[in-house]
ROSE-4610 file (N, C-alpha, C; in Angstrom, 1 decimal, always signed):
// ROSE-4610
residu = [M/M/M/E/E/E/N/N/N/Y/Y/Y/N/N/N/T/T/T/D/D/D/L/L/L/I/I/I/A/A/A/F/F/F/I/I/I/S/S/S/K/K/K/R/R/R/S/S/S/G/G/G/V/V/V/N/N/N/E/E/E/D/D/D/E/E/E/I/I/I/N/N/N/Y/Y/Y/N/N/N/S/S/S/L/L/L/I/I/I/E/E/E/D/D/D/D/D/D/L/L/L/G/G/G/V/V/V/S/S/S/G/G/G/D/D/D/D/D/D/A/A/A/E/E/E/E/E/E/L/L/L/I/I/I/I/I/I/E/E/E/F/F/F/S/S/S/K/K/K/H/H/H/F/F/F/K/K/K/V/V/V/N/N/N/I/I/I/D/D/D/K/K/K/F/F/F/K/K/K/F/F/F/N/N/N/K/K/K/Y/Y/Y/F/F/F/D/D/D/P/P/P/E/E/E/P/P/P/S/S/S/A/A/A/F/F/F/D/D/D/F/F/F/L/L/L/N/N/N/Q/Q/Q/N/N/N/N/N/N/R/R/R/K/K/K/K/K/K/D/D/D/P/P/P/L/L/L/T/T/T/V/V/V/E/E/E/H/H/H/L/L/L/A/A/A/K/K/K/G/G/G/I/I/I/A/A/A/R/R/R/G/G/G/K/K/K/L/L/L/D/D/D/D/D/D/D/D/D/I/I/I/I/I/I/K/K/K/G/G/G]
num = [1/1/1/2/2/2/3/3/3/4/4/4/5/5/5/6/6/6/7/7/7/8/8/8/9/9/9/10/10/10/11/11/11/12/12/12/13/13/13/14/14/14/15/15/15/16/16/16/17/17/17/18/18/18/19/19/19/20/20/20/21/21/21/22/22/22/23/23/23/24/24/24/25/25/25/26/26/26/27/27/27/28/28/28/29/29/29/30/30/30/31/31/31/32/32/32/33/33/33/34/34/34/35/35/35/36/36/36/37/37/37/38/38/38/39/39/39/40/40/40/41/41/41/42/42/42/43/43/43/44/44/44/45/45/45/46/46/46/47/47/47/48/48/48/49/49/49/50/50/50/51/51/51/52/52/52/53/53/53/54/54/54/55/55/55/56/56/56/57/57/57/58/58/58/59/59/59/60/60/60/61/61/61/62/62/62/63/63/63/64/64/64/65/65/65/66/66/66/67/67/67/68/68/68/69/69/69/70/70/70/71/71/71/72/72/72/73/73/73/74/74/74/75/75/75/76/76/76/77/77/77/78/78/78/79/79/79/80/80/80/81/81/81/82/82/82/83/83/83/84/84/84/85/85/85/86/86/86/87/87/87/88/88/88/89/89/89/90/90/90/91/91/91/92/92/92/93/93/93/94/94/94/95/95/95/96/96/96/97/97/97/98/98/98/99/99/99/100/100/100/101/101/101/102/102/102/103/103/103/104/104/104/105/105/105]
x = [+90.0/+90.6/+89.6/+88.4/+87.4/+87.6/+88.1/+88.3/+89.2/+90.1/+91.1/+90.7/+89.6/+89.2/+89.2/+88.5/+88.3/+89.6/+90.4/+91.7/+92.7/+92.7/+93.7/+93.4/+92.1/+91.7/+92.0/+91.7/+92.0/+93.5/+94.3/+95.8/+96.3/+95.9/+96.3/+95.9/+94.6/+94.1/+95.0/+95.3/+96.0/+97.4/+98.0/+99.4/+99.5/+98.4/+98.5/+97.8/+96.9/+96.2/+95.0/+94.6/+93.5/+92.3/+91.1/+89.9/+89.6/+89.2/+88.8/+87.8/+86.9/+85.8/+86.4/+87.6/+88.2/+89.1/+89.3/+90.2/+89.4/+89.8/+89.2/+90.2/+89.9/+90.9/+91.6/+91.0/+91.6/+92.5/+92.5/+93.4/+94.8/+95.5/+97.0/+97.6/+98.6/+99.2/+99.9/+100.6/+101.4/+100.5/+99.9/+99.3/+97.9/+97.1/+95.9/+96.0/+96.8/+96.9/+98.1/+98.9/+100.0/+101.2/+101.3/+102.4/+103.6/+104.7/+105.9/+107.2/+108.3/+109.6/+109.7/+110.3/+110.5/+109.2/+108.2/+106.9/+106.3/+106.6/+106.1/+106.9/+108.2/+109.0/+108.5/+108.3/+107.8/+106.4/+105.6/+104.2/+104.4/+105.2/+105.3/+106.0/+107.0/+107.6/+106.6/+105.8/+104.8/+103.7/+103.3/+102.4/+102.8/+104.1/+104.7/+104.7/+105.0/+105.0/+103.6/+102.7/+101.3/+100.5/+100.7/+99.9/+100.8/+102.0/+102.9/+103.1/+103.5/+103.7/+105.2/+105.8/+107.2/+107.4/+108.3/+108.6/+110.0/+110.7/+112.1/+112.4/+111.4/+111.7/+110.9/+110.3/+109.6/+110.6/+110.4/+111.3/+110.7/+111.0/+110.4/+110.5/+111.7/+112.0/+111.2/+110.6/+109.8/+108.4/+108.0/+106.6/+106.5/+107.6/+107.5/+108.6/+108.4/+109.4/+110.2/+111.5/+112.4/+112.0/+112.6/+112.3/+112.8/+112.1/+112.5/+113.8/+114.6/+115.8/+115.9/+116.8/+117.0/+117.4/+117.9/+118.4/+117.4/+116.1/+115.1/+114.8/+115.0/+114.7/+115.7/+116.9/+117.9/+117.5/+116.7/+116.3/+114.8/+114.4/+112.9/+112.4/+113.0/+112.6/+111.4/+110.9/+109.6/+109.6/+110.3/+110.4/+109.0/+108.7/+107.4/+107.5/+106.7/+106.7/+105.5/+105.6/+104.5/+103.5/+102.2/+101.2/+101.1/+100.9/+100.7/+99.4/+98.4/+97.1/+96.9/+95.8/+95.3/+95.0/+94.5/+94.2/+95.5/+96.6/+97.8/+98.2/+98.1/+98.4/+97.5/+96.2/+95.3/+95.7/+96.2/+96.7/+97.9/+98.8/+100.0/+99.6/+98.6/+98.1/+97.6/+96.8/+96.2/+97.3/+98.4/+99.4/+100.7/+100.7/+101.8/+103.1/+103.0/+104.2/+103.8/+104.7/+104.4/+105.6/+105.5/+106.6/+105.9/+106.8/+106.3/+105.3/+105.5/+104.6/+103.2/+103.1/+101.8/+101.2/+101.9/+101.4/+101.0/+101.7/+101.4/+100.4/+100.3/+99.4/+98.0]
y = [-140.7/-142.1/-143.2/-143.0/-144.0/-144.5/-143.6/-144.0/-145.2/-145.3/-146.4/-147.6/-147.6/-148.6/-150.0/-150.2/-151.5/-152.0/-151.2/-151.6/-151.9/-151.1/-151.3/-152.6/-152.8/-154.0/-155.2/-155.2/-156.3/-156.6/-155.5/-155.6/-156.3/-155.8/-156.4/-157.8/-158.1/-159.5/-160.4/-160.1/-160.9/-161.2/-160.2/-160.4/-160.9/-160.8/-161.3/-162.7/-163.0/-164.2/-164.1/-162.9/-162.7/-162.3/-162.9/-162.6/-161.1/-160.6/-159.2/-158.7/-159.6/-159.3/-159.1/-159.6/-159.5/-158.3/-157.5/-156.4/-155.1/-154.2/-152.9/-151.8/-150.5/-149.5/-149.5/-150.1/-150.2/-151.5/-152.3/-153.6/-153.2/-153.8/-153.6/-154.6/-154.1/-154.9/-156.1/-155.9/-157.0/-157.8/-157.1/-157.8/-158.5/-157.8/-158.4/-159.2/-158.8/-159.5/-160.5/-160.5/-161.4/-161.2/-160.0/-159.7/-159.1/-159.8/-159.3/-159.7/-159.2/-159.6/-159.3/-160.2/-160.0/-159.9/-160.5/-160.4/-159.0/-158.3/-157.0/-156.0/-156.3/-155.4/-155.6/-156.8/-157.0/-156.4/-156.5/-155.9/-154.4/-153.7/-152.3/-151.9/-152.6/-152.3/-152.5/-153.6/-153.8/-152.7/-152.3/-151.3/-150.0/-149.7/-148.5/-148.5/-149.6/-149.7/-149.6/-150.4/-150.5/-149.2/-148.5/-147.3/-146.0/-146.2/-145.1/-144.2/-144.8/-144.1/-144.1/-143.0/-142.9/-143.4/-144.3/-144.9/-144.7/-143.7/-143.5/-143.2/-142.6/-142.2/-143.2/-144.2/-145.2/-146.0/-146.2/-146.9/-148.3/-149.3/-150.6/-151.1/-151.0/-151.6/-150.8/-149.7/-149.0/-149.6/-150.2/-150.7/-152.2/-152.9/-154.4/-155.0/-156.2/-157.0/-157.7/-157.9/-158.6/-160.1/-160.7/-162.2/-162.9/-163.9/-164.6/-165.4/-165.5/-166.3/-167.3/-168.2/-169.3/-168.7/-167.4/-166.8/-165.9/-165.8/-164.9/-165.2/-166.5/-166.8/-166.1/-165.6/-164.9/-163.5/-162.9/-161.5/-161.4/-161.5/-161.5/-160.2/-159.1/-157.8/-157.3/-158.0/-157.6/-156.1/-155.8/-154.4/-153.9/-152.7/-152.0/-151.3/-151.8/-151.2/-150.3/-149.3/-148.4/-149.1/-148.9/-149.5/-149.0/-149.8/-149.4/-150.1/-149.3/-149.8/-149.6/-150.2/-150.1/-148.6/-147.9/-146.5/-145.7/-146.0/-145.3/-145.5/-146.7/-147.0/-146.1/-146.0/-145.2/-143.7/-143.3/-141.9/-141.7/-142.7/-142.7/-142.6/-143.3/-143.3/-141.9/-141.3/-140.0/-138.9/-139.1/-138.0/-138.4/-139.6/-140.0/-140.4/-140.5/-140.9/-141.6/-142.4/-143.0/-142.8/-142.1/-141.8/-141.4/-141.1/-140.8/-139.7/-138.6/-137.5/-137.9/-138.7/-139.2/-140.1/-141.0/-142.0/-141.3/-140.4/-139.7/-138.6/-138.1/-136.9/-137.2]
z = [+149.1/+149.3/+148.9/+148.9/+148.6/+147.1/+146.2/+144.8/+144.7/+145.6/+145.5/+146.3/+147.0/+147.9/+147.3/+146.2/+145.6/+145.0/+144.3/+143.7/+144.8/+145.8/+146.9/+147.7/+148.0/+148.8/+148.0/+146.7/+145.8/+145.7/+145.6/+145.6/+146.8/+148.0/+149.3/+149.4/+149.0/+149.2/+148.3/+147.1/+146.2/+146.8/+147.4/+147.9/+149.3/+150.0/+151.4/+151.6/+150.6/+150.7/+151.6/+152.1/+153.0/+152.1/+152.3/+151.6/+151.6/+150.5/+150.4/+151.5/+151.8/+152.8/+154.2/+154.4/+155.7/+155.9/+154.8/+154.8/+154.8/+155.7/+155.7/+156.0/+156.0/+156.1/+157.5/+158.5/+159.8/+159.9/+158.9/+159.0/+159.1/+160.1/+160.2/+159.3/+158.4/+157.4/+158.0/+159.1/+159.7/+160.7/+161.6/+162.7/+162.3/+161.5/+161.0/+159.8/+158.9/+157.6/+157.5/+158.5/+158.5/+157.6/+157.1/+156.1/+156.9/+156.9/+157.6/+156.9/+157.4/+156.9/+155.4/+154.7/+153.3/+152.5/+152.9/+152.3/+152.4/+153.5/+153.7/+152.8/+152.7/+151.8/+150.4/+150.0/+148.6/+148.4/+149.4/+149.2/+149.0/+149.8/+149.7/+148.4/+148.0/+146.7/+145.5/+145.5/+144.5/+144.6/+145.8/+146.0/+145.4/+145.6/+145.0/+143.5/+142.9/+141.5/+140.9/+141.5/+141.0/+141.1/+142.2/+142.5/+142.2/+141.8/+141.5/+142.7/+143.8/+145.1/+145.4/+145.7/+146.0/+147.4/+147.6/+148.9/+149.3/+148.7/+149.0/+150.5/+151.2/+152.6/+153.5/+153.0/+153.8/+154.6/+155.9/+156.8/+157.1/+156.4/+156.6/+158.0/+158.6/+159.9/+161.0/+160.7/+161.7/+161.8/+160.7/+160.6/+160.5/+160.2/+160.1/+160.9/+161.4/+162.0/+160.9/+161.2/+160.2/+160.0/+159.1/+158.9/+160.2/+160.6/+161.8/+161.6/+162.6/+162.5/+163.6/+163.5/+164.5/+165.9/+165.9/+167.1/+167.7/+167.2/+167.8/+169.3/+169.7/+171.1/+172.0/+171.5/+172.3/+172.5/+171.6/+171.6/+171.8/+173.0/+173.3/+173.8/+173.4/+173.9/+173.2/+172.2/+171.5/+171.2/+170.2/+169.7/+169.4/+169.8/+169.5/+168.1/+167.2/+165.9/+165.7/+164.8/+164.6/+163.7/+163.9/+163.1/+161.6/+160.7/+159.3/+158.8/+158.5/+158.1/+156.6/+156.1/+154.8/+154.5/+155.5/+155.3/+155.1/+155.7/+155.5/+154.0/+153.5/+152.1/+151.2/+151.5/+150.7/+150.7/+151.9/+152.0/+151.1/+151.1/+150.2/+148.8/+148.3/+147.0/+146.6/+147.5/+147.3/+147.2/+147.9/+147.9/+147.1/+146.6/+145.7/+146.4/+147.7/+148.4/+149.7/+150.3/+151.6/+152.4/+153.5/+154.4/+155.8/+156.8/+158.1/+158.1/+157.3/+157.3/+156.9/+155.9/+155.4/+156.4/+157.0/+157.9/+159.2/+159.7/+161.0/+160.8/+159.6/+159.3/+159.2]
């Protein structure tokens, strides 16, 4: 995984706006780096293209909150999402796919 470290961190920094020095393998894509909703979907799609990672079985709504809406105040059950870290993305690069098996494995 370390072979991808520099390119992956630079990729995430460019798309999240977070300084490379503040990103590490334990960084949570949504909670630490602030990437959510449509931005998260775009990041994962671009990640897939850039690193040639198959995301056909990746479940966005399992790892990211949807775009906020005017009615969010009505639904305050705060859905628990699974964590997605930079390390998970690195594992996806190494295996050529990103799905639950890679993330949980």
